Every structure is written in C-alpha cells, then in structure tokens.
C-alpha positions in Angstrom: 210.2 214.2 148.8 210.0 212.5 145.4 212.6 212.2 142.7 211.4 215.4 140.9 211.7 217.4 144.1 215.1 215.9 144.8 216.3 216.9 141.4 214.9 220.4 141.9 216.7 220.7 145.3 220.0 219.5 143.8 219.7 222.0 141.0 219.0 224.8 143.4 221.9 223.9 145.7 224.4 223.4 142.9 223.4 225.9 140.3 223.1 223.2 137.7 220.1 223.1 135.3 217.3 220.8 136.2 218.3 218.5 133.3 222.0 218.4 134.5 220.9 217.8 138.1 218.5 215.0 136.9 221.4 213.3 135.1 223.6 213.6 138.1 221.0 212.1 140.5 220.2 209.3 138.0 223.9 208.5 137.6 224.5 208.4 141.3 221.5 206.2 142.0 222.5 203.9 139.1 226.0 203.5 140.4 224.8 202.7 143.9 222.3 200.2 142.5 224.9 198.5 140.3 227.5 198.3 143.1 225.0 196.8 145.6 223.7 194.3 143.1 227.3 193.2 142.5 227.7 192.6 146.2 229.7 195.7 147.0 228.9 198.0 149.9 228.6 201.7 149.1 229.5 203.9 152.1 228.7 207.6 152.1 230.4 209.2 155.1 227.9 210.9 157.4 225.0 209.4 155.5 225.1 205.6 155.6 225.9 202.4 153.9 224.0 200.6 151.2 224.7 196.8 151.0 223.3 193.5 149.9 222.3 191.1 152.6 221.9 187.4 152.0 219.0 185.7 153.8 219.4 182.0 154.4 216.7 179.5 153.5 214.3 178.7 156.3 211.3 176.8 157.3 207.9 178.6 157.4 204.2 178.0 157.5 201.5 178.8 155.0 199.2 181.1 157.0 196.1 179.8 155.3 196.6 176.1 155.6 199.2 175.8 158.4 201.3 173.6 156.1 205.1 173.7 156.6 206.9 175.2 153.6 210.5 175.9 152.7 211.3 179.5 152.1 214.1 179.9 149.6 217.3 181.9 150.3 217.1 185.4 148.9 219.3 188.5 148.5 217.9 191.9 149.6 219.2 195.5 149.5 219.8 197.1 152.9 220.6 200.5 154.3 222.4 201.3 157.5 222.3 205.0 158.4 225.4 206.7 159.8 225.4 208.0 163.3 225.1 211.7 162.3 222.1 210.9 160.1 220.4 208.9 162.9 221.0 211.7 165.4 219.5 214.3 163.0 216.4 212.2 162.4 216.0 211.5 166.1 216.2 215.2 167.0 213.8 216.3 164.4 
C-alpha cells in the first residue's frame, strides 16, 4: 500500500473526502515525525511505538581496504510493533 492508497482507504472508512483524508494522514505523519525527531516516543495502543534510538560510536573496517575506521555516533528512527499487531502479522 502506498500513500495514495492509504489516503483512499482512510477516506472510504471515515466518509471524509480524499482531500480531507490526505490532510489528516499528512498531519498525523508530520506530528509523529516531529515528535520522534525531538526525542519523544509516540505510542499508538495496539499498533506500536515510534522512537529515536541513539547508536554509539564504534570501530569498524573499510571492506575494500581492511583499514580500521571510526564510525560516528548516529540517531535513527525505530518502530516497535505492539503485541496485537505482531500476532496479526504472524497469523496472516
């Protein structure tokens, strides 16, 4: 499912127009993105939790030369699905 299909499904389920549903989907995704970028976790009961994870700096190797390199610390978005979501996917 892509974004257009998601907007169409939300419009069909809610009775909103496609434009209104598109705005609602965009607003929800924007708020989740902003919260996670700010370091807050976003928990949607029965669906899962979006969060930011900090990865520590670490030593690595250049695969072409074998030379040791330092990999910088990074921040990455992460999603942990809730148990009902995991069960639904596992049973599908």
